[in-house]
C-alpha positions in Angstrom: 90.7 91.3 113.9 88.4 88.4 115.0 85.5 89.7 117.2 86.3 87.2 120.0 89.8 88.5 120.2 88.6 92.1 120.1 86.3 91.4 123.0 89.0 89.6 125.1 91.5 92.5 124.5 88.9 95.0 125.8 88.3 92.9 128.9 92.1 92.3 129.6 93.5 95.8 129.0 91.2 98.0 127.0 93.3 98.3 123.8 96.6 97.2 122.3 99.6 99.5 122.9 101.6 100.7 119.9 104.2 97.8 120.1 101.4 95.2 120.1 99.6 97.0 117.2 102.8 97.1 115.1 103.6 93.4 115.8 100.0 92.5 115.0 100.2 94.3 111.6 103.6 92.7 110.6 102.6 89.1 111.7 99.2 89.4 110.0 100.9 90.5 106.8 102.8 87.1 106.7 106.2 88.2 108.0 108.5 86.6 110.5 109.1 89.1 113.3 111.6 89.8 116.0 110.1 91.9 118.9 112.7 93.8 120.9 111.4 95.6 124.0 112.2 96.2 127.7 110.4 94.5 130.6 106.8 95.5 131.0 106.2 96.4 127.3 103.7 93.7 126.7 106.0 91.6 124.5 104.2 88.3 125.2 100.8 89.6 124.0 102.5 91.3 121.0 103.8 87.9 119.9 100.8 85.6 120.7 97.7 87.8 119.9 98.3 87.9 116.1 98.8 84.1 116.2 95.6 83.5 118.1 93.9 85.8 115.5 95.2 83.7 112.6 94.0 80.5 114.3 90.5 82.0 114.8 90.2 83.6 111.4 91.5 80.7 109.3 90.4 77.8 111.5 94.0 76.4 111.6 94.5 72.8 112.5 96.3 71.8 115.7 99.2 71.9 116.3 99.0 75.4 114.8 101.7 77.1 117.0 104.7 76.1 119.1 105.7 78.5 121.9 109.3 77.8 122.9 110.4 79.0 126.3 114.1 78.4 127.3 113.4 78.3 131.0 113.9 75.0 132.8 110.8 75.6 134.8 108.2 77.4 132.8 107.3 80.8 134.2 104.0 80.3 136.0 102.7 83.8 135.1 103.4 83.3 131.4 101.4 80.0 131.5 98.5 81.6 133.4 98.3 84.5 130.9 98.4 82.2 127.8 95.8 79.9 129.3 93.6 82.9 130.1 93.6 84.0 126.4 93.0 80.4 125.4 89.9 80.1 127.6 88.5 83.4 126.4 89.1 82.5 122.7 88.2 78.8 122.8 91.8 77.9 121.8 93.5 75.0 123.5 96.9 75.8 125.1 99.0 73.1 126.8 102.5 72.5 128.1 104.8 69.6 127.3 108.3 69.2 128.8 110.4 66.5 130.6 108.1 66.4 133.7 104.8 66.1 131.8 103.1 62.8 132.7 102.9 59.9 130.2 99.1 60.1 130.5 99.1 63.8 129.5 101.6 63.2 126.6 99.4 60.4 125.2 96.3 62.7 125.5 98.2 65.4 123.6 99.0 62.9 120.8 95.4 61.8 120.4 93.9 65.3 120.8 96.7 67.9 120.3 96.3 71.5 121.4 96.3 74.4 119.0 99.2 76.0 120.9 101.8 73.7 122.5 104.3 75.3 124.9 107.6 73.5 125.0 111.3 73.9 125.9 114.0 73.8 123.2 114.9 70.3 124.2 111.3 69.1 123.9 111.3 70.1 120.2 114.1 67.5 119.7 111.9 64.9 121.2 108.6 65.5 119.5 110.2 65.6 116.1 111.0 61.9 116.5 107.6 60.9 117.9 105.8 59.3 114.9 102.3 59.9 116.2 103.0 63.6 116.7 104.7 64.3 113.3 101.5 64.4 111.4 100.3 67.2 113.8 103.6 69.0 113.5 103.0 69.3 109.8 100.2 71.8 110.6 102.5 74.2 112.5 102.2 77.7 111.0 103.9 79.7 113.8 106.9 79.2 116.1 107.3 81.7 118.9 110.7 81.8 120.6 110.7 83.6 124.0 113.8 85.1 125.7 116.0 84.8 122.6 119.0 86.5 124.4 119.1 83.4 126.7 119.7 81.2 123.6 121.8 83.1 121.0 125.1 82.8 122.8 125.1 79.1 123.7 124.7 75.6 122.3 121.0 75.4 123.4 120.4 78.0 120.8 122.4 76.3 118.1 120.5 73.1 118.8 117.2 74.9 118.6 118.1 76.5 115.2 119.0 73.1 113.7 115.7 71.5 115.1 113.7 74.4 113.6 115.3 73.5 110.2 114.2 69.9 110.8 110.7 71.2 111.5 110.9 73.3 108.3 111.3 70.0 106.3 107.8 69.0 107.2 106.0 72.4 107.9 105.8 75.9 106.6 105.8 78.4 109.4 106.6 82.0 110.4 109.0 82.7 113.2 108.3 85.2 116.0 111.0 86.0 118.5 111.1 88.1 121.7 114.0 89.5 123.5 115.1 92.3 125.8 117.3 95.0 124.3 120.6 93.7 122.9 123.6 95.4 121.3 123.5 93.5 118.0 119.8 93.6 117.0 120.4 92.9 113.3 122.5 89.8 113.9 119.9 88.4 116.3 117.2 89.1 113.6 119.3 87.1 111.1 119.9 84.4 113.7 116.1 83.9 114.0 115.5 84.4 110.2 113.0 87.2 111.0 112.0 89.6 108.2 111.6 92.7 110.4 112.3 94.0 113.9 109.4 95.5 115.8 110.4 97.9 118.7 108.2 100.2 120.8 108.1 103.8 119.6 108.7 105.1 123.1 112.0 105.1 124.9 112.1 103.5 128.3 113.3 106.0 130.9 115.6 105.1 133.8 117.1 106.9 136.8 120.3 105.3 138.1 121.9 106.2 141.4 125.4 104.8 142.1 126.4 105.0 145.8 129.7 104.4 147.6 128.8 104.8 151.3 131.3 105.8 154.0 130.7 104.5 157.5 129.6 107.1 160.1 129.1 106.9 163.9 125.7 105.3 163.6 127.2 102.4 161.6 129.6 101.5 164.5 126.7 100.4 166.7 125.1 98.4 163.9 128.4 96.8 163.1 128.8 95.6 166.7 125.2 94.4 166.8 125.6 92.3 163.6 129.3 91.4 164.1 130.2 93.2 160.8 132.7 95.7 159.7 131.5 99.3 159.8 131.8 99.4 156.0 129.3 96.6 155.5 127.0 98.1 158.2 127.0 101.4 156.3 125.9 99.6 153.1 123.1 97.8 154.9 121.9 101.0 156.6 121.9 102.8 153.3 120.1 99.9 151.5 117.3 99.9 154.1 116.9 103.7 154.0 116.2 103.4 150.2 113.6 100.6 150.9 111.9 102.8 153.5 111.9 105.8 151.2 110.4 104.1 148.2 108.3 101.2 149.4 108.2 97.7 147.8 111.7 96.8 146.6 113.6 94.1 144.7 117.2 93.8 145.9 119.4 92.0 143.3 122.7 90.3 144.0 124.9 88.6 141.4 124.9 85.1 143.0 122.7 82.8 145.1 125.1 82.8 148.0 125.3 86.6 148.1 121.5 86.6 148.2 121.4 84.2 151.1 124.0 86.0 153.1 122.4 89.4 152.5 119.0 88.1 153.5 120.5 86.5 156.6 122.1 89.8 157.7 118.9 91.8 157.1 116.8 89.3 159.0 119.3 89.3 161.9 118.7 93.1 161.9 115.0 92.4 162.1 114.0 93.6 158.6 111.0 92.0 156.8 112.7 90.4 153.8 112.7 87.0 152.0 115.2 85.5 149.5 114.4 84.2 146.0 116.7 82.3 143.6 116.7 79.3 141.3 118.1 76.8 143.9 115.1 77.2 146.2 112.2 74.9 145.9 109.2 76.0 143.8 107.1 76.3 146.9 109.6 78.5 148.7 109.8 80.8 145.7 106.0 81.1 145.4 105.7 81.8 149.1 108.3 84.6 148.8 106.7 86.1 145.7 103.3 86.1 147.5 104.7 87.7 150.6 106.0 90.7 148.6 102.8 90.9 146.5 100.6 91.0 149.6 102.8 93.5 151.5 103.9 91.0 154.2 107.5 91.9 153.5 109.1 95.0 152.1 111.8 93.5 149.9 112.7 90.4 148.0 116.4 89.6 147.8 117.0 87.8 144.5 119.2 86.8 141.6 118.5 86.6 137.9 115.5 84.5 138.7 113.6 87.7 139.1 114.8 89.4 135.9 112.0 87.7 134.1 108.4 88.8 134.2 107.2 87.0 137.3 104.0 88.7 138.6 104.8 90.2 142.0 102.7 93.3 141.6 104.0 96.8 141.4 107.6 97.3 142.5 108.7 100.8 143.5 112.4 100.5 143.4 115.2 98.2 142.4 118.5 98.0 144.4 121.5 96.3 142.9 123.9 95.2 145.6 127.4 95.5 144.1 128.2 96.1 140.4 125.7 94.5 138.0 128.8 93.8 135.8 127.0 94.1 132.5 124.8 96.8 130.9 122.1 94.4 129.7 121.9 92.9 133.2 121.4 96.4 134.9 118.7 97.4 132.4 116.8 94.1 132.7 116.8 94.3 136.5 116.1 98.1 136.7 113.1 97.5 134.4 111.3 95.6 137.1 110.6 98.8 138.9 107.6 100.9 137.7 107.6 98.9 134.5 104.4 100.3 133.1 104.7 102.3 129.8 105.7 105.9 130.5 106.9 105.3 134.1 110.5 106.0 135.0 112.3 102.9 136.5 114.3 103.9 139.5 117.4 101.8 140.4 120.2 102.2 143.0 123.5 100.5 142.9 125.3 100.1 146.3 129.0 99.4 145.8 131.5 97.9 148.1 134.9 99.1 146.9 136.6 101.6 144.5 136.7 99.2 141.6 133.1 98.1 142.1 132.1 101.8 142.3 133.8 103.0 139.1 132.6 100.0 137.2 129.0 100.6 138.3 129.2 104.3 137.2 130.3 103.3 133.8 127.6 100.6 133.4 124.9 103.1 134.5 126.2 105.6 131.9 126.3 103.0 129.1 122.7 102.0 130.0 121.5 105.6 129.7 123.2 105.8 126.3 121.8 102.5 125.1 125.2 100.9 124.7 124.1 97.3 125.2 126.4 94.3 125.0 126.2 92.1 121.9 125.2 88.5 122.4 127.7 86.3 120.5 126.0 83.6 118.4 127.4 80.1 119.0 127.4 77.0 116.9 129.0 73.7 117.8 130.1 70.6 115.9 129.0 68.3 118.8 125.5 69.8 118.4 125.7 69.1 114.7 126.5 65.4 115.4 123.3 65.1 117.5 121.3 66.8 114.7 122.6 64.3 112.1 121.5 61.4 114.3 118.1 63.1 114.9 117.5 63.4 111.2 118.3 59.8 110.6 115.9 58.8 113.3 113.2 60.7 111.4 114.1 59.5 107.9 116.1 56.2 108.5 118.4 56.8 105.4 119.6 60.0 103.8 122.1 61.0 101.1 125.3 62.0 102.8 125.1 65.7 101.7 121.5 66.2 102.9 122.2 66.9 106.6 125.0 69.3 105.5 122.6 71.2 103.3 119.9 71.5 105.9 122.4 72.5 108.7 123.8 75.3 106.5 120.4 77.0 106.4 120.8 77.7 110.2 122.6 81.0 110.9 125.3 79.7 113.1 126.2 76.9 110.5 126.0 79.1 107.4 129.8 78.9 107.0 130.1 75.2 107.9 132.9 73.6 105.9 132.5 70.3 104.1 135.7 69.0 105.7 134.3 69.8 109.2 131.1 68.0 108.4 133.0 64.9 107.3 135.1 65.0 110.5 131.8 64.9 112.5 130.5 62.0 110.4 133.8 60.1 111.0 133.3 60.5 114.8 129.7 59.2 114.5 130.9 56.3 112.4 133.8 55.4 114.8 131.2 55.5 117.6 129.1 53.1 115.6 126.1 55.4 115.7 125.9 56.1 112.0 127.0 54.1 109.0 127.7 55.1 105.3 126.9 52.9 102.4 129.4 53.9 99.7 127.5 52.1 96.9 124.3 54.0 97.5 125.8 57.1 99.0 123.4 56.9 101.9 123.8 57.4 105.6 122.0 55.0 107.9 121.5 54.5 111.7 123.3 51.9 113.7 122.7 50.3 117.1 123.1 52.7 120.0 121.9 55.7 118.0 118.6 56.0 119.8 120.2 55.8 123.3 122.8 58.4 122.3 120.2 60.8 120.9 117.8 60.7 123.9 120.7 60.9 126.4 122.0 64.0 124.8 118.8 66.0 124.2 120.2 68.7 126.5 123.4 70.5 125.7 123.7 71.6 129.3 126.1 69.3 131.1 124.7 67.3 133.9 125.5 69.4 137.0 127.4 66.9 139.1 128.6 67.9 142.5 132.1 67.1 143.6 133.0 65.9 147.1 135.6 68.1 148.9 137.8 65.9 151.0 139.9 67.5 153.8 143.2 65.5 153.8 144.0 66.7 157.3 140.8 65.4 159.0 140.1 62.6 156.6 136.5 63.7 156.1 134.4 65.0 153.3 133.6 68.6 154.3 131.1 69.6 151.6 130.3 69.6 147.9 131.0 72.0 145.0 129.2 72.4 141.7 131.2 70.9 138.8 130.9 74.2 136.9 133.0 75.8 139.7 135.5 72.9 140.1 136.3 73.0 136.4 138.0 76.4 136.8 140.2 75.2 139.7 143.8 73.9 139.3 146.0 72.1 141.8 147.7 74.7 144.0 144.8 77.2 143.8 142.9 78.3 146.9 139.2 78.8 147.3 136.7 79.8 150.0 134.0 77.5 151.2 132.0 77.6 154.4 133.7 80.8 155.3 137.2 79.2 155.3 140.0 79.1 152.8 141.2 75.8 151.2 144.1 74.9 149.0 143.7 72.3 146.3 146.1 69.4 146.6 144.7 67.0 144.0 141.8 66.9 141.5 140.6 63.3 141.0 138.4 63.4 137.9 137.5 59.8 138.1 136.2 59.9 141.7 134.9 63.5 141.3 136.9 64.3 144.4 138.8 67.4 145.4 141.5 66.8 148.0 142.2 69.9 150.0 143.9 71.3 153.1 142.8 74.4 155.0 145.1 77.2 154.1 144.0 79.9 156.6 144.9 82.6 154.0 142.2 84.5 152.2 144.7 86.0 149.8 144.1 84.7 146.3 141.3 82.5 147.5 138.4 82.2 145.1 134.9 82.1 146.8 132.9 79.0 145.8 130.3 81.2 144.3 132.8 82.7 141.7 131.6 80.2 139.2 128.2 82.0 139.1 129.8 85.5 138.5 128.9 87.3 135.3 132.0 88.2 133.2 132.6 91.9 132.8 132.8 92.7 129.0 135.8 94.2 127.3 134.0 97.5 126.5 132.9 98.1 130.1 136.3 97.4 131.5 138.1 99.6 129.0 135.6 102.5 129.8 136.5 102.1 133.5 140.1 102.5 132.5 139.3 105.7 130.6 137.4 107.0 133.7 140.4 106.4 135.9 142.6 108.3 133.4 140.3 111.3 133.3 140.0 111.3 137.1 143.8 111.5 137.3 144.1 114.4 134.9 140.8 116.4 134.8 138.2 115.7 137.4 135.7 118.1 135.7 136.0 116.1 132.4 135.6 112.8 134.3 132.3 114.2 135.8 131.2 115.0 132.3 131.7 111.4 131.2 129.1 110.4 133.8 126.5 113.0 132.9 123.0 111.8 133.7 124.1 109.2 136.3 123.1 110.0 139.9 126.2 110.1 142.0 127.7 112.1 144.9 130.7 114.2 143.9 132.4 113.7 147.3 132.1 109.9 146.9 133.7 110.1 143.4 136.6 112.2 144.9 137.0 109.8 147.8 137.1 106.8 145.5 139.9 108.3 143.5 141.8 109.5 146.6 141.9 105.8 147.6 144.0 104.9 144.6 145.8 108.2 143.8 149.5 107.9 144.2 149.4 104.1 143.8 149.7 102.0 140.7 146.5 101.7 138.6 145.7 100.8 135.0 143.8 102.9 132.5 142.6 102.4 128.9 146.2 103.3 127.9 148.3 101.8 130.7 149.0 98.3 132.0 150.8 98.1 135.3 152.8 95.1 136.4 153.0 95.2 140.2 155.2 92.7 142.0 155.0 92.1 145.8 156.7 89.4 147.9 153.7 87.0 147.7 151.9 88.0 144.5 152.3 89.6 141.1 149.3 91.6 139.8 149.0 92.8 136.2 146.5 95.7 136.4 144.7 95.6 133.1 141.2 97.0 132.2 140.2 94.5 129.5 137.5 92.4 131.2 137.5 88.8 132.5 137.8 86.9 129.2 140.5 89.1 127.6 142.5 89.1 130.8 142.1 85.3 130.9 144.0 85.2 127.6 146.7 87.5 128.8 147.0 85.6 132.1 147.5 82.3 130.3 150.1 83.9 128.1 152.2 85.2 130.9 151.7 82.0 133.0 153.1 79.9 130.1 156.3 81.8 130.1 156.6 81.7 133.9 156.2 77.9 133.9 158.9 77.6 131.2 161.4 79.5 133.4 160.5 78.5 137.0 158.2 75.4 136.7 154.7 75.0 138.0 155.0 77.0 141.2 152.4 79.7 140.4 148.6 79.9 140.4 146.8 82.5 138.2 143.4 84.0 138.2 142.0 86.5 135.8 139.5 89.2 136.9 137.8 92.1 135.2 140.6 94.6 135.9 143.6 92.5 136.9 145.4 89.2 136.5 146.7 87.9 139.8 149.6 85.4 140.2 150.3 83.9 143.5 154.1 83.5 143.7 156.4 81.7 146.1 159.0 84.6 145.7 159.0 88.1 144.5 159.2 88.3 140.7 161.0 90.9 138.7 158.2 93.0 137.1 160.4 94.0 134.2 160.8 90.3 133.3 157.0 89.9 133.3 156.6 93.1 131.3 158.7 91.6 128.6 156.4 88.5 128.3 153.5 90.8 127.3 155.4 92.0 124.1 154.5 89.0 122.0 153.4 88.8 118.4 149.5 88.9 118.4 149.3 85.9 116.0 151.2 83.8 118.5 148.6 84.2 121.3 146.2 81.5 120.1 148.9 78.9 119.9 150.3 79.7 123.4 146.8 79.9 125.0 145.7 76.7 123.4 148.8 74.9 124.7 148.2 76.3 128.2 144.5 75.4 128.2 145.3 71.8 127.3 147.0 71.4 130.6 144.0 72.7 132.6 141.3 70.9 134.4 138.7 73.2 132.7 139.9 71.8 129.3 139.5 68.2 130.5 136.1 68.8 131.9 134.9 70.5 128.7 136.4 67.8 126.5 134.6 65.1 128.5 131.3 66.8 127.9 132.0 67.6 124.2 133.0 63.9 123.6 129.7 62.8 125.2 127.7 65.1 123.0 129.5 63.7 120.0 128.7 60.2 121.1 132.4 59.3 121.4 131.9 58.5 125.1 128.9 57.1 127.0 127.0 59.6 129.2 128.3 57.9 132.4 131.9 57.5 131.2 134.7 58.7 133.5 138.1 58.9 131.7 141.3 59.8 133.5 143.3 61.3 130.6 140.6 62.3 128.2 142.8 65.0 126.6 145.2 62.3 125.3 142.3 60.1 124.0 141.1 62.8 121.6 144.2 64.7 120.8 144.3 66.1 117.2 140.6 65.3 116.6 137.5 67.4 115.9 136.6 66.8 119.6 139.8 68.7 120.6 139.0 71.5 118.2 135.4 71.8 119.5 136.6 71.9 123.1 138.9 74.8 122.4 136.2 76.6 120.4 133.9 76.3 123.4 136.5 77.6 125.8 137.3 80.5 123.5 133.6 81.5 123.4 132.8 81.1 127.1 136.0 81.8 129.0 139.0 83.1 127.0 138.6 85.9 124.5 141.7 85.3 122.2 140.6 87.9 119.7 140.4 90.7 122.3 143.7 89.5 123.7 145.3 89.8 120.3 143.9 93.3 120.0 145.6 94.2 123.3 148.9 92.7 122.0 148.5 94.7 118.8 148.0 97.9 120.8 151.1 97.1 122.8 153.1 96.6 119.6 151.9 99.9 118.2 152.6 101.7 121.4 149.0 102.9 122.0 149.1 101.0 125.3 152.2 101.2 127.5 153.4 99.0 130.3 154.7 100.3 133.6 156.3 98.2 136.3 156.3 98.5 140.1 158.3 96.6 142.7 156.6 97.0 146.1 157.1 95.6 149.6 153.3 95.9 150.3 150.5 95.5 147.7 148.7 98.6 146.5 145.0 99.2 147.3 143.8 97.8 144.0 146.3 94.9 144.1 145.0 93.9 147.6 141.5 94.2 146.4 142.1 91.8 143.5 144.2 89.4 145.7 141.4 88.9 148.2 138.2 88.1 146.5 134.8 88.0 148.2 136.1 88.9 151.7 132.9 90.8 152.5 130.8 87.6 152.1 132.6 85.7 154.8 130.8 85.3 158.0 132.2 88.4 159.6 134.1 91.6 158.6 137.5 92.5 159.9 138.2 90.2 162.9 139.8 91.3 166.1 142.7 89.2 167.5 140.4 87.7 170.2 137.8 86.8 167.6 140.5 85.1 165.5 141.8 83.1 168.5 138.2 82.1 169.4 137.5 80.8 165.9 140.8 79.0 165.9 140.1 77.4 169.3 136.6 76.4 168.2 138.0 74.7 165.1 140.5 72.7 167.2 137.8 71.7 169.6 135.7 70.4 166.7 138.6 68.5 165.2 138.3 64.6 165.2 141.3 62.7 166.6 142.0 59.1 167.8 142.8 58.4 171.4 145.3 55.4 171.5 146.6 53.5 174.4 150.3 53.0 173.7 150.4 50.1 176.1 147.7 47.7 174.9 146.5 49.2 171.6 142.9 50.2 172.7 141.7 53.1 170.6 138.7 55.4 170.3 137.8 58.1 167.7 136.6 61.3 169.4 136.4 65.0 169.2 139.1 67.2 170.9 136.3 69.0 172.9 135.6 65.7 174.7 139.1 65.4 176.0 139.2 68.3 178.4 139.6 65.9 181.4 142.4 63.9 179.7 144.6 64.2 182.8 142.2 62.0 184.7 141.7 59.5 181.8 142.9 55.9 181.9 142.8 53.2 179.3 139.5 51.3 179.9 141.1 48.0 178.9 144.5 48.0 180.7 144.3 51.1 183.0 147.4 52.7 181.5 147.8 56.5 181.7 149.9 56.5 178.5 147.2 57.7 176.1 148.3 59.3 172.9 146.3 61.7 170.7 146.9 61.0 167.0 145.7 61.6 163.5 143.5 58.6 162.4 146.1 57.5 159.9 148.9 57.6 162.4 146.8 55.5 164.8 146.2 53.0 162.0 149.9 52.7 161.3 150.8 52.5 165.0 148.6 49.5 165.9 150.4 46.8 163.8 153.8 48.2 165.0 152.7 47.9 168.6 151.7 44.3 168.0 155.2 43.6 166.7 156.7 45.3 169.8 154.5 43.2 172.1 155.6 40.0 170.2 159.3 41.1 170.6 159.9 41.3 166.9 162.4 43.8 165.5 161.1 47.0 163.9 162.1 48.5 160.6 163.4 52.1 160.6 160.0 53.5 159.5 158.1 51.5 162.0 160.5 52.6 164.8 159.7 56.2 163.9 156.0 55.6 164.0 156.3 53.9 167.4 158.4 56.6 169.0 156.1 59.3 167.6 153.1 58.0 169.5 155.1 57.3 172.6 156.2 60.9 172.6 152.6 62.1 172.0 151.4 60.1 175.0 154.2 61.5 177.1 153.2 65.1 176.1 149.5 64.4 177.0 150.6 63.0 180.4 152.8 66.0 181.1 150.8 68.9 179.7 147.2 67.6 179.6 144.6 69.2 177.4 147.0 71.8 176.0 149.0 69.0 174.5 145.8 67.7 172.9 145.2 71.1 171.3 148.8 71.3 170.0 148.7 67.7 168.5 145.3 68.4 166.9 146.6 71.6 165.1 147.6 71.5 161.4 151.4 70.8 160.8 152.3 70.2 164.4 153.6 66.7 165.3 155.1 65.6 168.7 158.5 67.2 168.2 157.1 70.7 167.3 154.4 70.3 170.0 157.1 69.6 172.6 159.0 72.7 171.7 155.9 75.0 171.7 154.5 73.5 174.9 157.7 74.1 176.7 157.6 77.9 175.8 153.9 78.9 175.7 150.6 78.6 177.7 147.0 79.7 177.2 146.4 82.2 174.4 150.1 82.5 173.7 150.1 78.8 172.8 147.1 79.3 170.4 148.9 82.2 168.8 152.1 80.1 168.4 150.1 77.2 166.9 148.4 79.5 164.5 151.7 80.9 163.4 153.1 77.4 163.0 150.1 76.6 160.7 150.7 79.6 158.6 154.4 78.9 158.2 153.7 75.3 157.4 151.1 76.2 154.7 153.5 78.8 153.2 156.5 76.5 153.0 155.0 73.1 152.2 151.8 72.6 150.1 152.0 69.0 148.8 152.8 65.8 150.6 153.8 62.5 149.2 150.8 60.1 148.9 151.0 56.4 148.3 148.3 54.2 147.0 146.9 53.0 150.3 147.0 56.2 152.2 144.8 59.3 152.3 147.7 61.4 153.5 151.1 61.6 155.2 150.9 63.2 158.6 152.2 66.7 157.9 155.0 66.7 160.5 158.8 67.0 160.2 159.5 63.4 161.3 157.9 61.7 158.2 158.4 64.3 155.5 
């Protein structure tokens, strides 16, 4: 070891630990190395110190090493640490990414650093920069951080291909770092490492899985914070853990959960801050510093805190609701007491029986070291980009050369020649690449440079979609495209604490037309797109736990040995579902209720997605498109307009396994998710420009390699056809049986899966008075048009401003005949009124429009403000309003209007739209 390095090590932490010693030995012997170790093991130093030593010992020329970090924003602590070593050793360390200034980039070209820190995408850029290529020829080491973040996606595939491009001009060793994964050998092959280096010690964890029951003390907190007692019990328990242990990280699965939980704790007066990727850099630094300095006791965070950000010592980790994956739990738990030899303490606070059983299984798997495998992913669209990149470097190449280089990368080792030619054909059709048959050479064409630099990132541009309320005629918010892609027309979702039904998805305008549905049943919360899928193995193990609980409680407890849990909570959890339908690892249950059909199945999100698409296809064939479907970890939920025969649905599950892929592919082709994915795949191929918006993209590329790649991407990310085939095979062999249940009311687990995310609405269970107050406030906030039916004067206003309507007169003509109308009805009325005033005859439709507003004006004159409320409510036109106003007053009227809305939503979802209208007024007169 070089004396300078020895001195710096002594100053920094005394001596190398065993992991760092082993890595130093292997790297120094000339091997490529994969370092696998938990958080806090010193992985970064294990990777970089032998590289720094080689630079010092052998006087390596810059750029001697590339450090590739997959994070969009480089971890500040990592950069500080690397720069500290650089200063102590006299080795230059610099960063280069998309935000690096032109001045800094030019300086790096003239005077390159010995270690350059880059993102995977930056590698694709610097390979094409002529002035940098001569320095890249000096690269002897490539360090890849957080490999688990790259293996299972197209960023990783692109990185592997670009490393092969680098290997054409430089000889280098590869050093990779990752947290524990379930397929270590495959990840080693992915990186092309010679050996795996792991710490000789075993990281110790203590997991406590809790399912609190509300007590008397929770009733008061529930009233204080306007929550249900169940939520109050969880908050109280959470804070007791923080007080007991000291400094805490509280993990949630999504950004919105983090925000809501932080809001509730702050409302309770607790010293907490929130930390997630959507916050500004300044807000995150401020939150980190507050925890580090002891100004707050807990940081509520998402996966942004799984990585090694320096926030000082953390005493305990609390996971709020199931972590959903073993890898995720271990990574998060490892942030507590992460020094070598310390035991990391983690609590999981669960919200329902399914959440609880799932968390118990995940904690047990974590203790046993049963980690999930990360599935390597390739991509023919990524291959297209790679071919163009090579041609930018070399101008002309023999046709087989890109194919030969690509096949050296692990995920392209089985690339077929015919697939490669298909990719070339797309590039040729897009006029990005040409092929000279006489010389056998590929060459670049106009547009190739623009295509290459526009598609450096495989991550689709995150475009937000406007959500347009067809009732009010207003845009009510925005949703991330990654969430919208999983919606279909007829589905319901939760946004801003309210439930909406999708009427139309306008891809070209990136617009979602919706109506408020008022029903939380089957409504998907808008943060669902962030949710981590539960793997097949975890879900199946939950099924086994349920089966053992049903037959032998003692044996079920043995299955959980080592996990901290309370026996009375486990008993209570099973009591909640005992005597009702539930699935196991050997049983599927088809439960049919009047409004929904639930297939209870413990196979995880992606396998259940395949089964859901299968059954949905058969239901469409028989009844048409009147169902919506959503797959979850332990159930597939169908929203139905009538009660289905569960025996019929049971029959749909008994299909030949080999038919599943064909049926699922056909079903996927009709989905919005498919169109969204295909659009992005086509852009990465260069078949569409980056800013293209195509209405029927699925027709444009039908039967092409672009269609094939779109399906492959969906199979990898969303739909596990192979696991679905395994389930069908087990059904065929009889190792899984199917039971059917016809019920008037949904079971506990069915209700749980039918209503997703209810806890994270603004309140818990609402009392009747609270519901009426919310309904009244919504009506008061509604925008309407006040129209004079005598002269045509009109004014747009909110319902709340019309309380004194009885005393109002038209400011233009003094008439008391003022109608309250929907903006579109007002727009249609004015030209009709002009015709009436000119004495011209009216057509039948115009006469209906005229009479409608006259009746509305008459109701306002007779009933005053209550008529305004009635006319502003959803689905209530003048005829219905007249009937309700004649029967009800006060709160009784509000209840009747609410019931009218619910009935209206239940019976009619879609309304005829013509080209020049946003919507038809949802009222019986014009339907």
